[in-house]
N, CA, C and O of each residue as an XYZ file, in Angstrom:
780
protein
N      15.393    204.813    170.303
C      16.532    204.334    169.890
C      17.531    205.412    170.044
O      17.579    206.484    169.440
N      18.510    204.837    171.173
C      19.296    205.629    171.585
C      20.560    205.908    170.542
O      20.363    205.880    169.327
N      21.825    206.168    171.083
C      22.587    206.942    170.195
C      23.366    205.918    169.771
O      24.032    206.065    168.747
N      23.401    204.722    170.495
C      24.585    203.476    169.703
C      23.694    202.474    168.986
O      24.058    201.833    168.001
N      22.422    202.383    169.594
C      21.298    201.498    168.697
C      22.012    202.089    167.369
O      22.921    201.560    166.729
N      21.377    203.302    167.125
C      21.439    204.115    165.811
C      22.257    203.701    164.964
O      22.155    203.223    163.835
N      23.441    204.042    165.932
C      25.124    203.776    165.078
C      25.364    202.338    164.426
O      25.865    202.060    163.336
N      24.855    201.512    165.421
C      25.020    200.540    164.943
C      23.975    199.658    163.400
O      24.307    198.817    162.565
N      22.659    200.418    163.668
C      22.264    200.649    162.428
C      22.145    200.768    161.166
O      21.719    200.241    160.138
N      23.105    202.366    161.966
C      23.799    202.881    160.685
C      24.994    202.055    159.669
O      25.071    202.040    158.440
N      25.825    201.424    160.654
C      26.743    200.440    160.210
C      26.482    199.329    159.941
O      27.370    198.548    159.598
N      24.876    198.880    160.050
C      24.304    197.827    159.367
C      23.919    198.115    158.498
O      23.967    197.257    157.617
N      23.315    199.407    158.142
C      22.970    199.767    156.439
C      23.831    200.001    155.881
O      23.381    200.061    154.736
N      24.930    200.217    155.821
C      26.192    200.579    154.696
C      26.536    199.438    154.629
O      26.755    199.077    153.473
N      26.711    198.546    155.536
C      27.323    197.371    154.975
C      26.877    196.705    154.642
O      27.519    195.976    153.887
N      25.424    196.360    154.892
C      24.725    195.818    153.828
C      24.665    196.156    152.424
O      24.896    195.357    151.516
N      24.398    197.173    152.301
C      24.709    198.304    150.696
C      26.213    198.046    150.624
O      26.192    197.533    149.505
N      27.303    198.017    150.916
C      28.376    197.683    150.738
C      28.321    196.201    149.772
O      28.423    196.226    148.545
N      28.123    194.794    150.667
C      27.999    193.941    150.419
C      26.787    193.436    149.174
O      26.986    192.454    148.459
N      25.686    194.192    149.092
C      24.625    194.291    148.033
C      25.657    195.211    146.557
O      25.572    194.956    145.356
N      26.298    195.974    147.044
C      26.943    196.469    145.920
C      27.988    195.587    145.573
O      27.324    195.001    144.718
N      28.682    195.221    145.548
C      29.703    194.048    145.311
C      28.922    192.861    144.975
O      29.561    192.149    144.200
N      27.597    192.312    145.316
C      27.322    191.158    144.264
C      26.320    191.679    143.320
O      25.889    191.042    142.359
N      25.925    193.044    143.696
C      24.843    193.157    141.846
C      25.514    193.592    141.088
O      25.111    193.577    139.925
N      26.891    194.202    141.398
C      27.663    194.889    140.456
C      28.289    192.869    139.435
O      28.165    192.321    138.340
N      28.678    192.700    140.286
C      29.084    191.142    139.839
C      28.209    190.475    139.021
O      28.636    189.888    138.026
N      26.951    190.486    139.325
C      25.893    189.960    138.946
C      25.572    190.594    137.339
O      25.428    190.013    136.263
N      25.531    192.217    137.756
C      24.874    192.777    136.239
C      25.426    194.034    135.311
O      24.896    194.697    134.419
N      27.306    194.063    136.202
C      28.135    195.381    135.846
C      27.929    196.513    136.133
O      26.842    196.605    136.703
N      28.384    197.358    136.037
C      28.316    198.695    136.409
C      27.430    199.271    135.435
O      26.908    200.222    136.017
N      26.979    199.204    134.258
C      26.665    199.923    133.471
C      25.149    199.518    133.729
O      24.490    200.418    133.209
N      24.503    198.812    134.153
C      23.475    197.666    133.848
C      22.880    198.271    135.498
O      21.715    198.152    135.878
N      23.643    198.710    136.041
C      23.255    198.353    137.806
C      22.900    200.114    138.268
O      23.608    201.117    138.183
N      21.692    199.942    138.699
C      21.253    201.353    139.197
C      21.760    201.207    140.557
O      22.325    200.250    141.087
N      21.376    202.581    141.102
C      21.680    202.708    142.596
C      20.267    202.139    143.633
O      20.399    201.950    144.842
N      18.788    201.900    142.790
C      17.881    201.217    142.926
C      17.890    199.996    143.187
O      16.961    199.403    143.736
N      19.439    199.264    142.644
C      19.015    197.961    141.988
C      19.748    197.341    143.534
O      19.612    196.232    144.049
N      20.643    198.677    144.054
C      21.423    197.971    145.262
C      20.836    198.616    146.256
O      21.868    198.810    146.898
N      20.192    198.996    146.759
C      19.024    199.129    147.517
C      18.210    197.855    147.651
O      18.207    197.136    148.650
N      17.431    197.627    146.393
C      16.850    196.742    147.117
C      17.300    195.428    147.289
O      16.756    194.569    147.982
N      18.440    195.302    146.545
C      18.837    194.360    147.606
C      19.914    193.849    148.760
O      20.368    192.756    149.100
N      20.116    195.539    149.274
C      20.146    195.043    150.483
C      18.915    195.669    151.580
O      18.927    196.094    152.735
N      18.004    195.490    150.652
C      16.064    195.786    151.657
C      16.956    197.514    152.375
O      16.945    197.923    153.535
N      17.417    197.952    151.513
C      17.311    199.359    152.286
C      16.451    200.362    151.371
O      16.266    200.164    150.170
N      15.932    201.496    152.106
C      14.904    202.353    150.912
C      15.767    202.591    149.694
O      16.893    202.100    149.609
N      15.287    203.270    148.849
C      16.559    204.004    147.823
C      16.823    205.567    148.580
O      17.789    206.302    148.372
N      15.984    205.755    149.256
C      16.635    207.137    148.815
C      17.404    207.143    150.630
O      17.939    208.180    151.024
N      17.373    206.484    151.113
C      18.421    206.498    152.405
C      20.037    206.024    151.551
O      21.080    206.342    152.121
N      20.112    205.183    150.041
C      21.345    204.912    149.662
C      22.147    206.589    149.832
O      23.160    206.720    150.519
N      21.712    207.380    149.337
C      22.601    208.961    149.448
C      23.055    209.534    150.777
O      24.006    210.312    150.856
N      22.188    209.033    152.049
C      23.172    209.174    152.935
C      24.618    208.679    153.244
O      25.573    209.188    153.831
N      24.426    207.613    152.687
C      25.983    206.820    152.671
C      26.713    207.282    151.626
O      27.853    207.700    151.829
N      26.231    207.273    150.523
C      26.890    206.953    149.168
C      26.299    208.281    148.348
O      25.155    208.207    147.902
N      27.085    209.498    148.151
C      26.359    210.044    147.249
C      25.922    209.825    145.667
O      25.093    210.444    145.001
N      26.943    208.509    145.242
C      27.274    208.978    143.808
C      27.390    206.994    143.582
O      27.676    206.206    144.484
N      27.078    206.645    142.168
C      27.441    205.128    141.844
C      28.697    204.671    142.090
O      29.075    203.626    142.619
N      29.440    205.815    141.526
C      30.847    205.366    141.889
C      31.484    205.620    143.545
O      32.689    205.624    143.795
N      30.642    205.777    144.335
C      31.379    205.616    145.589
C      30.288    204.257    145.805
O      30.255    203.747    146.925
N      29.729    203.903    145.109
C      29.043    202.141    145.802
C      30.075    201.585    144.920
O      30.586    200.547    145.339
N      30.566    202.099    143.627
C      31.652    201.101    142.986
C      32.962    200.756    144.403
O      33.301    199.739    145.008
N      33.379    202.220    144.451
C      34.396    202.105    145.570
C      33.835    201.178    146.683
O      34.594    200.349    147.185
N      32.815    201.255    147.009
C      32.978    200.648    148.519
C      32.639    199.252    148.083
O      32.405    198.561    149.074
N      32.495    198.393    146.622
C      32.371    197.061    146.589
C      33.744    196.892    146.351
O      34.194    195.769    146.576
N      34.620    197.889    145.887
C      35.799    197.508    145.704
C      36.666    196.886    147.065
O      37.416    195.940    147.308
N      36.050    198.064    147.789
C      36.345    197.800    149.297
C      36.127    196.575    149.800
O      37.043    195.960    150.345
N      34.878    196.064    149.679
C      34.558    194.508    149.485
C      35.486    193.371    149.322
O      35.867    192.620    150.221
N      35.961    193.310    147.472
C      36.551    192.829    147.296
C      38.109    192.713    148.414
O      38.649    191.799    149.038
N      38.317    193.835    148.256
C      39.462    193.815    148.982
C      39.653    193.204    150.330
O      40.487    192.372    150.689
N      38.406    193.978    151.208
C      38.235    192.927    152.387
C      37.992    191.381    152.383
O      38.019    190.807    153.472
N      37.793    190.770    151.415
C      37.378    189.335    151.246
C      38.674    188.798    150.692
O      38.957    187.602    150.754
N      39.379    189.625    150.202
C      40.781    189.148    149.544
C      41.640    188.674    150.564
O      42.342    187.677    150.398
N      41.618    189.535    151.929
C      42.567    190.254    152.938
C      41.970    189.206    153.639
O      42.899    188.658    154.232
N      40.764    188.539    153.936
C      40.062    187.581    154.709
C      40.646    186.514    154.590
O      41.277    186.078    155.553
N      40.599    185.885    153.510
C      41.041    184.696    152.317
C      42.878    184.597    152.626
O      43.278    183.602    153.229
N      43.580    185.333    152.318
C      44.765    185.438    152.858
C      44.971    185.113    154.159
O      45.456    184.017    154.441
N      44.653    185.959    155.054
C      45.269    185.636    156.505
C      44.694    184.361    157.086
O      45.244    183.618    157.899
N      42.989    184.173    156.303
C      43.326    182.506    156.406
C      44.390    181.366    156.157
O      44.926    180.501    156.850
N      44.437    181.729    154.983
C      45.535    180.786    153.921
C      47.000    181.114    155.195
O      47.514    180.061    155.572
N      47.557    182.268    155.741
C      48.441    182.054    156.276
C      48.472    181.533    157.503
O      49.377    181.925    158.239
N      47.458    180.487    158.045
C      47.974    179.778    159.223
C      48.436    177.905    158.115
O      49.081    176.991    158.631
N      48.107    177.880    157.256
C      48.784    176.978    156.436
C      50.435    176.939    156.736
O      51.309    177.805    156.687
N      50.434    175.636    157.040
C      52.477    175.597    157.608
C      53.387    176.053    156.853
O      54.492    176.386    157.281
N      53.001    176.133    155.519
C      54.258    176.617    154.440
C      53.909    177.097    153.072
O      52.763    176.848    152.698
N      54.798    177.823    152.160
C      53.902    178.913    151.186
C      53.284    177.669    150.184
O      52.220    177.652    149.564
N      54.233    176.760    150.258
C      53.496    175.769    149.233
C      52.005    175.471    149.042
O      51.120    175.466    148.187
N      52.239    175.231    150.314
C      50.224    174.606    151.001
C      49.684    176.052    150.975
O      48.471    175.846    150.951
N      49.844    177.325    150.967
C      49.356    178.706    150.927
C      48.936    178.970    149.096
O      47.897    179.396    148.591
N      50.196    178.524    148.476
C      49.687    178.618    147.184
C      48.708    177.691    146.760
O      47.939    178.151    145.916
N      48.487    176.377    147.142
C      47.885    175.554    146.860
C      45.945    175.438    147.378
O      44.959    174.800    147.009
N      46.268    176.455    148.384
C      44.999    176.810    149.026
C      44.126    178.111    148.106
O      43.019    178.261    147.587
N      44.938    178.611    148.225
C      44.818    180.005    147.066
C      44.074    178.988    146.013
O      42.912    178.892    146.410
N      44.242    178.268    144.950
C      43.919    177.792    143.954
C      43.157    176.889    144.268
O      42.405    176.546    143.356
N      43.035    176.296    145.320
C      41.589    175.429    145.805
C      40.761    176.769    146.219
O      39.587    176.631    145.875
N      40.971    177.857    146.766
C      39.783    178.810    147.055
C      39.353    179.179    145.655
O      38.196    179.601    145.658
N      39.800    179.162    144.696
C      39.519    179.531    143.220
C      39.101    178.220    142.454
O      39.503    178.194    141.291
N      38.653    177.546    142.710
C      38.386    176.410    141.853
C      37.056    176.300    142.954
O      35.988    176.104    142.374
N      36.961    176.407    144.615
C      35.841    176.645    144.733
C      34.364    177.537    144.043
O      33.146    177.420    144.183
N      35.154    178.322    143.365
C      34.428    179.630    143.345
C      33.931    179.573    141.549
O      33.637    180.575    140.897
N      33.939    178.116    141.009
C      33.834    177.258    139.628
C      32.238    177.687    139.019
O      31.866    178.137    137.935
N      31.698    177.406    139.966
C      30.219    177.620    139.508
C      29.815    179.246    139.214
O      29.092    179.580    138.275
N      30.392    180.159    140.154
C      30.124    181.485    140.116
C      30.837    181.642    138.729
O      30.061    181.660    137.774
N      32.256    181.766    138.423
C      32.899    182.033    137.641
C      32.613    181.282    136.251
O      33.303    181.377    135.236
N      31.299    180.417    136.439
C      31.488    180.306    135.195
C      29.862    181.201    134.427
O      29.694    181.483    133.240
N      28.611    181.531    135.933
C      28.132    182.076    135.490
C      28.187    183.659    135.317
O      27.365    184.246    134.613
N      29.370    184.418    136.111
C      29.332    185.570    136.132
C      31.143    185.899    135.529
O      31.398    186.720    134.647
N      32.215    185.038    136.259
C      33.477    185.458    135.662
C      34.018    185.609    137.772
O      33.576    185.230    138.856
N      35.261    186.446    137.192
C      35.733    186.382    138.349
C      35.283    188.020    138.577
O      35.301    188.976    137.801
N      34.878    187.891    139.987
C      33.754    189.406    140.433
C      35.350    190.332    140.054
O      34.994    190.819    138.981
N      36.367    190.694    140.196
C      37.218    191.621    140.647
C      38.017    191.972    139.022
O      37.997    193.103    138.537
N      38.614    190.914    138.417
C      38.808    190.803    136.767
C      37.319    191.270    136.172
O      37.421    192.434    135.784
N      36.518    190.962    136.052
C      35.531    191.682    135.293
C      35.117    192.848    136.058
O      34.665    193.587    135.184
N      35.016    193.386    137.051
C      34.771    194.434    136.944
C      35.874    195.206    136.109
O      35.453    195.815    135.125
N      37.611    195.276    136.447
C      38.156    195.837    136.185
C      38.202    195.733    134.324
O      38.696    196.758    133.854
N      38.011    195.262    133.838
C      37.636    195.198    132.546
C      36.386    196.292    131.803
O      36.348    196.735    130.656
N      35.689    196.444    132.645
C      34.304    197.121    132.704
C      34.711    198.594    133.038
O      34.159    199.629    132.665
N      35.688    198.452    133.743
C      36.013    199.633    134.407
C      37.158    200.514    133.890
O      37.428    201.662    134.243
N      37.780    199.744    132.979
C      38.596    200.181    132.006
C      37.916    200.893    130.517
O      38.603    201.614    129.792
N      37.093    200.700    130.345
C      36.502    200.902    129.430
C      35.224    202.308    129.716
O      34.357    202.654    128.914
N      35.466    202.843    130.975
C      34.649    204.261    131.450
C      35.965    205.035    130.965
O      37.166    204.788    131.079
N      35.428    205.799    130.532
C      36.104    207.645    130.293
C      37.054    208.330    131.311
O      38.146    208.899    131.311
N      36.003    207.956    132.239
C      36.238    209.038    134.305
C      36.441    207.991    134.914
O      36.534    206.769    134.801
N      36.491    209.019    135.755
C      36.861    208.140    137.148
C      37.434    207.635    137.787
O      36.941    207.431    138.897
N      38.950    207.066    137.485
C      39.592    206.532    137.996
C      39.605    205.032    138.530
O      40.477    204.167    138.615
N      38.427    205.095    138.811
C      37.810    203.847    139.421
C      39.136    202.493    138.971
O      39.449    201.708    139.866
N      39.805    202.358    137.566
C      40.178    201.293    137.037
C      41.106    201.258    137.713
O      41.249    200.118    138.155
N      42.359    202.388    138.274
C      43.291    202.153    138.735
C      42.642    201.992    140.567
O      43.383    201.484    141.408
N      41.666    202.336    140.831
C      40.982    201.191    142.417
C      41.071    199.509    142.038
O      41.542    198.788    142.917
N      40.764    199.068    141.143
C      40.272    198.020    140.718
C      41.821    197.253    140.497
O      41.923    196.030    140.595
N      42.798    197.987    140.240
C      44.116    197.444    139.808
C      44.681    197.141    141.245
O      45.254    196.063    141.407
N      44.514    198.346    142.699
C      45.101    198.125    143.646
C      44.628    196.753    144.608
O      45.224    196.159    145.507
N      43.054    196.515    143.878
C      42.916    194.987    144.818
C      44.115    193.656    144.144
O      44.818    192.781    144.649
N      43.778    194.220    142.558
C      44.400    192.910    141.699
C      46.050    192.637    142.490
O      46.567    191.586    142.870
N      46.564    194.080    142.527
C      48.047    194.208    142.996
C      47.644    193.848    145.088
O      48.369    193.163    145.809
N      47.042    194.176    145.297
C      46.721    193.326    146.508
C      47.423    191.899    146.654
O      48.307    191.536    147.430
N      46.577    191.048    145.415
C      46.903    189.738    145.497
C      48.282    189.121    144.533
O      48.736    187.988    144.692
N      48.728    189.959    143.691
C      49.981    190.075    143.260
C      50.887    190.182    144.214
O      51.976    189.784    143.800
N      50.915    190.526    145.251
C      52.079    190.597    145.950
C      51.961    190.021    146.996
O      53.150    189.912    147.296
N      51.263    189.432    148.019
C      50.555    188.324    148.863
C      51.107    187.078    147.440
O      52.146    186.591    147.886
N      50.901    186.601    146.387
C      51.754    185.757    145.824
C      52.627    185.889    145.615
O      53.209    184.805    145.585
N      53.660    187.222    145.256
C      55.083    186.812    145.262
C      55.570    186.583    146.815
O      56.400    185.677    146.880
N      55.321    187.058    147.815
C      55.700    186.695    148.797
C      55.886    185.307    148.874
O      57.024    184.843    148.934
N      54.616    184.402    148.881
C      54.973    182.844    149.310
C      55.811    182.851    147.862
O      57.004    182.798    148.160
N      55.695    182.882    146.821
C      57.268    182.957    145.714
C      58.217    183.003    146.869
O      59.033    182.168    147.259
N      58.049    183.640    147.108
C      59.678    184.143    147.772
C      60.369    183.749    148.927
O      61.593    183.632    148.979
N      59.438    183.504    150.038
C      59.043    182.913    150.786
C      59.910    180.938    150.382
O      60.652    180.147    150.962
N      59.353    181.006    149.403
C      59.477    179.035    148.651
C      60.976    179.457    148.262
O      61.604    178.403    148.365
N      62.016    180.635    147.801
C      62.915    180.822    147.556
C      63.450    180.393    146.082
O      64.582    179.998    145.805
N      62.201    180.597    145.094
C      61.837    180.052    143.542
C      62.606    181.384    143.010
O      62.676    182.372    143.741
N      63.303    181.370    141.428
C      64.003    182.306    141.342
C      62.813    183.248    140.186
O      62.028    182.891    139.308
N      63.167    184.403    140.697
C      61.857    185.436    140.078
C      60.262    185.460    140.572
O      59.322    185.339    139.786
N      60.129    185.631    141.970
C      58.954    185.486    142.340
C      57.704    186.482    141.787
O      56.475    186.434    141.830
N      58.530    187.243    141.343
C      57.034    188.461    140.965
C      56.876    188.317    139.438
O      56.251    189.219    138.881
N      57.434    187.139    138.558
C      57.471    186.875    137.653
C      56.378    185.382    137.497
O      55.721    185.035    136.516
N      56.485    184.794    138.697
C      55.709    183.423    139.233
C      54.599    184.022    140.003
O      53.429    183.668    139.854
N      54.902    184.738    140.651
C      52.873    185.577    140.796
C      52.550    186.358    139.750
O      51.570    187.081    139.931
N      52.906    186.399    139.063
C      52.149    187.299    137.534
C      51.471    186.121    136.982
O      50.315    185.991    136.578
N      52.600    185.159    137.068
C      51.566    183.987    135.708
C      50.529    183.246    136.292
O      49.519    182.819    135.733
N      50.980    183.091    137.871
C      49.429    182.539    138.723
C      48.543    183.204    138.637
O      47.479    182.687    138.297
N      48.591    184.368    138.856
C      47.452    185.497    138.847
C      46.961    185.363    137.694
O      45.735    185.266    137.635
N      47.618    185.322    136.637
C      47.108    185.348    134.851
C      46.371    184.284    134.672
O      45.341    184.389    134.007
N      46.805    182.875    135.308
C      46.546    181.507    135.013
C      45.240    181.847    135.129
O      44.284    181.715    134.364
N      45.374    182.360    136.333
C      43.565    182.424    137.112
C      42.876    182.981    136.759
O      41.716    182.567    136.749
N      43.178    184.137    136.310
C      42.293    185.063    135.154
C      41.850    184.554    134.045
O      40.699    184.704    133.635
N      42.827    183.849    133.425
C      42.241    183.210    132.216
C      41.540    181.593    132.524
O      40.697    181.255    131.694
N      41.726    180.970    133.228
C      40.577    180.280    133.314
C      39.403    180.704    134.056
O      38.405    179.983    134.028
N      39.404    181.720    134.674
C      38.038    181.925    134.948
C      37.267    183.123    133.744
O      36.118    183.500    133.512
N      38.339    183.353    133.315
C      37.367    184.325    131.609
C      37.043    182.639    130.806
O      35.866    182.297    130.696
N      37.585    182.181    130.558
C      37.683    180.703    129.429
C      36.357    179.885    130.518
O      35.652    179.306    129.691
N      35.873    179.663    131.660
C      35.179    178.669    132.400
C      33.589    180.434    132.058
O      32.451    180.280    131.614
N      33.898    181.062    132.261
C      32.784    182.351    131.965
C      32.643    181.748    130.705
O      31.892    180.798    130.482
N      33.466    182.378    129.768
C      32.849    182.275    127.749
C      32.471    181.341    127.612
O      31.622    181.380    126.721
N      32.682    179.755    128.263
C      32.041    178.602    128.002
C      31.451    177.680    128.805
O      31.495    176.452    128.731
N      30.676    178.668    129.888
C      30.068    178.418    130.998
C      30.141    176.971    131.743
O      29.191    176.329    132.193
N      31.758    176.571    131.754
C      32.133    175.345    132.028
C      32.790    175.323    133.201
O      33.909    175.809    133.031
N      32.580    174.921    134.523
C      33.059    174.842    135.458
C      34.214    174.332    135.801
O      35.104    174.740    136.548
N      34.021    172.821    134.783
C      35.183    171.860    134.600
C      36.537    172.665    134.557
O      37.288    172.174    135.400
N      37.059    173.582    133.979
C      37.373    173.801    133.031
C      38.321    174.446    134.520
O      39.525    174.194    134.541
N      37.726    175.230    135.660
C      38.247    175.738    136.541
C      39.020    174.683    137.124
O      40.175    174.937    137.468
N      38.428    173.241    137.325
C      39.066    172.068    137.977
C      40.186    171.374    137.063
O      41.238    171.244    137.689
N      40.208    171.176    136.521
C      40.795    170.818    135.483
C      42.430    171.773    135.605
O      43.498    171.209    135.844
N      42.273    173.383    135.364
C      43.176    174.113    135.293
C      43.888    174.327    136.610
O      45.117    174.404    136.615
N      43.099    174.440    137.867
C      43.416    173.938    138.957
C      44.261    173.026    139.447
O      45.250    173.337    140.112
N      43.965    171.933    139.183
C      44.448    170.720    139.337
C      45.904    170.941    138.403
O      46.746    170.547    139.210
N      46.373    171.195    137.631
C      47.145    171.579    136.560
C      48.460    172.807    137.606
O      49.676    172.784    137.802
N      47.619    173.478    137.908
C      48.128    174.678    139.019
C      49.236    174.108    139.832
O      50.466    174.126    139.787
N      47.985    173.411    140.866
C      48.617    172.431    141.631
C      49.905    171.928    141.442
O      50.926    171.966    142.129
N      49.605    171.409    140.265
C      50.808    170.081    140.525
C      52.106    170.792    140.036
O      53.245    170.353    140.199
N      51.734    172.069    139.350
C      52.960    172.948    138.883
C      53.509    173.399    140.300
O      54.726    173.285    140.448
N      53.004    173.740    141.025
C      53.140    174.477    142.868
C      53.991    173.555    143.594
O      54.889    173.809    144.397
N      53.382    171.998    143.008
C      54.222    170.905    144.135
C      55.581    170.411    143.365
O      56.505    169.760    143.855
N      55.466    170.839    142.185
C      56.554    170.317    141.017
C      57.824    171.686    141.614
O      58.985    171.279    141.608
N      57.654    172.993    142.029
C      59.056    174.133    142.097
C      59.735    173.710    142.897
O      59.629    173.188    144.007
N      60.602    174.033    142.107
C      62.537    173.736    142.895
C      62.664    174.694    143.738
O      62.719    175.785    143.170
N      62.752    174.757    145.156
C      63.121    175.819    145.939
C      65.103    175.928    145.455
O      65.902    175.047    145.135
N      65.266    177.616    145.642
C      66.002    177.801    145.303
C      67.669    177.757    146.032
O      68.648    178.072    145.355
């Protein structure tokens, strides 16, 4: 294997570990997840994990980067829609599309935020807050482009509504909560009066 092939293989393993960390941490939570669980899910020998990530917290950081990357990809796709109203409704539709996952596991970032806040050390709670801030900033930008009064307040209300409907969907194991609340949010977005 030449050095370029070895480099691609290393990037592939790291990416598999990162994606597996995001998935397994969402499914099992930080405290119940072991490095071996993530290695198994990534199909990487457990001993190799330490070459890429020295601690479980580094894997949690990698999972947060994966969530941030997913959000960046989603918002880039939504940015291609013709106007901010359609972009906001597209965001709500993307949330609703995840209703079955939300019913089983909750919001990946929201559940991680709650769990990391309970830990006494690490600072990862601040890192997960940055992912949520990324979402809030994008939503606020859409409301600002719509010209509504208090775009930051609207952004907080929309993201808060998502976290609430995701939590209730999970607690009650009822994906239709996301469907109903998503439709309500879309109607609210349609009814916004521009400033």
